[in-house]
N, C-alpha and C positions, 0 to 999 in steps of 0.2 A: 689722250689725257687732256683734261681741261687746263686752261691757263692758271686757274686758281690752284689746281693740284700741283703744278710745277712750282709755283711760288711756295706752297706749303712745304714741299720736300726740300727745295734748295735752301730756304731760310732756316728750316729746322736743322738741316745738316750743318750749315755754316755756324749757327749758334752752338750746336752740340760740339762741333770740332774745336771751336774756341774755348768752350767751357772745359773740355777734356784736357786741353793743354794747360789751362790755368789750374785745374784740379791736380794734375800730375806735378806741376811746379809747387803747389801748395803742400802736397804730401811730402815732398822732398825737403821743405824748408820750415814747416810749421812746428815741428817738434824740436825741443832742445835736447841736451845730452841726457837729461833725466827722464825723457819721455813725456814731458808736459808740453802742452800747446802754448805757443807764443804768438802774439799778433804780428802779422805780416801784411803789407799792402795788397798782396795778391788775394788774400781772403776777402777784403772789401771789394776788390774788382770782380771777383767771382760772384759775390752776392748781388752786386749791381747788375751784372750780366744775366743772372738768373731771374731777377725782377723784370728786366727788359724782355727776356724770353717769355715769361708769363704774360706780360702786357701785350706782346705781339700775338700770342695764341688767343687771348681774350678778344682783342680788337678784330683779329682776322675772323674768328667765329661769329662775332656780332655783324661784321660786314657781310659775310656770306649769307647769314640769315636775312639781312635786310635786302639783299639783292634778289631774293626769291620773289616771284610774282605773287605767290600765295603760300600759306603755311604748308610745309611738306612733312611727310611722315617717313618712318623707316621703310615702309613698304614700297616707297617710290624709288629707292636707291638701287642702282644697278651695280653689278660686280665688275671686276676687271677682266672677266672672261676666263679663257683657258689658262693664260699666264698666271692669273691669281690662284687658280686651283693648283697649278704646278708649284707655285711659291708656297702655298700652304702645305703641300706634301713634303717639300724640302725642309720646311721649318719643323714638321712633325718628326722627321728623321733626326734633326739636330736636337730637338727636345728629348727624344728617346735616348740619345747619347748622354745627355745630362742626367736623365733618370737612372741610367745604368751606373753612372759614376756615384750617384747618391746611394744606390743599392749596394755597391761595393763598400762604401763607407759604413753602411749599416752592418754588413757582414763582418767587418773587421772590428766591431765593438761599438758602433754608434747606437744612439737611442732609438726607441720605437718611432719617435717623431720623424726621423730620417726616412724610415721605410714608408710611412704614410705620405710624406712629401714626395718621395720617389714615385709612388703609385699615382698620386694626383698630378704630378708633372707629366707623366705619360698620357693620362686622361685629358689633361689640358691641351697637349699637343694634338690629340685626336679631335678635341673640341674646336681648335682653330681651323683644322682641315674641314670639319663639318660645316662651320660657318661659311667658309669659302665656297663649298659645294652648294649649300642651300641658297646662298646669294646668287650664284650663277643660275641655278634652276628656277629661282623665283617662287619656291613653294611656300607652304604655310610656315608661320612663325614659330610653331611649337618646338620643332627640333633645333631651331636657332636659339631659342630661349634656354633649352636644356644644355646645349653646348656652352652658352655663355655662363650658365651657372657653374659648370665644372671649372671654367677658366677663372672665374671670380673666387671660387673656393680655394684654388691653388694659390692665388696671390694672398688671400687672407691667411692661409696656413703658413706661407712663406714669411709673412710679416710677423706672425706669432713666433715662428722659429728664430727669425733674425733678432727679435727683441730678447728672446730667451738666451741666445748665445752672446749678445753684446750689451746686455743691461748693465754689467759691471765694468764696462770699458770706461776708464777715467777721462779719456779725451773724446768728448762728444763730437768734436769737429771731424773725427775720422769716420763716424757712422751716420752723420746727419743727412747726407745726400742719399745714401742707400735707404734710410728710413723714409725720407720724403718721396723717393722714387716708388717704393712699395705702396705707400699711401695713394699716390697718383694712379698706379696700376690698379689698385683695388677699386677706386672710384670710377676709373675709366671702364674697367670690366663690368662693374655694376650698372653704369649708365648705358653701356652698349647692350647689356642683357635686358635692362628695362625697356630700351628702345625697341626691342624685338616684339614687345607686346604693347607698344605705343604708350609707355609710361614715362619716357624721358624725351626732352627736346634735343634735336640733332645738334644745335649750336653748343649746348652744354656738354654733350658727348665729344664733339670735335675739340673743344678746349682742353678737356682732360686727356684725350688721346695725344694731342701735341705735347702737353706737359709730361705725360708718361714717356713718350719718345725721347724727349730732351733729358729728363732725369735718369732714365735707364742707361743712356750712354755715358752720362757723367758718373753714375755709380759703378759702372763697369771698370773704371780706372783702378780702383783700390781692391777690387775683389780678387783674393788670392786663389780660391778654390776653382778648379776648372768647370765644375758643374754649374756653379752660380754665374760664372762668366757667360756660359752658354745660355742660361735663362735670361740674363740681361739683354743679350744680343737678340734672342727671339722676341722678347718683349718689345724692344725698340722697332724691330722689323714689322711685327704684327700690328702694333698700334699705328705705325706709319701707314700700313695697308688699310686699316680701319678708317683713318683720316681720308685717304683717297676715295674709299667707298662713299663716305659721307659727302664728299665734294663732287660726286658723279650722279646727280639725280637723273632718273629716267623719265618716262612719259608720265606726267602728273595726272593725265586723264584716266590712267589705269589704277590709280591709288585705291579707290573704293573696292574695286574687284580684287586687287592683290591683298588688301588688308582684311577681306572677308566681310566688309561692311555693306550697308545697303546701297543699291545702285541708284544713281542720280535720277530724280523724278523727271518724267517727260513734261514739257511745257503744256499748260492747259490751253484748250482752244479758246480763242477770243469770242465773246458773245456777238451774235449777229446785230448789226446796227441798221437802222432804217436809212434809206436813201433820201437825202434832202429833197424837198419838193414833192414827195410822194405821200398822198393822203391815205389814211387807213379808214375803212368803213366802220362805223360804230356797230356794236353788237345789236342784233335784232331783239326786240322785247320778247319776253316769254309768251308762248302761246300764239305768236303771230307767224304765219307762214311766209316763206320767201316769195 
């Protein structure tokens, strides 16, 4: 793993751990006896920490983009190898567990939206595994794009479902971090999907992957339902993995071939030059023999 990848993981986990502790303390003290939110200093501290985390991911992504010798594309990034594929398979199993919990809720009287979300959750888990496999194989971007579409659709539907269930919540402070986390996951999934067809810049995607990682772990603190806790955990792990992939560029000379673009043109031969001091004979007049 590159040094920048180690920095990304360690700083992200440290910021997330501090924010999770502050969020837990906030949820214990922010509501009064009537259930209404009251201002506490811990709320301001958590907001400042979240702004600092966003600033870190932004500056880190810009720094990594500036360090590149020339503009890179998604086709040049290499995967984390076999461990990355194994990690994707484990996350698929965990995601399927969450989908099964949602399916059980739907069978016990839940709405149709729960069933659709459960199906999309399983497809999104398969999509994550497909991304990891295709990154390792280095094949065409088409299957990676389709897998990314399934993942993005899952987060979009989860955002709609979350808003539907919590729109009437009187204390917005209880739901704001989960709402922000889902928005970050949607944008991160959208930009990673667009990057598979060279429509997004890697630094833009890296920023939102880091933000989704941070906010997913913070949102996991309040989530009571086991299925959604599982989804938050998988989101944090997978967007961390995506960040590491974006921080591991491979051989840039192979980018045109991997992206399916035109091969670099061969250098033109230099025109022949006359040797100094060497005179050339003038052309003979027409009709005159040698």
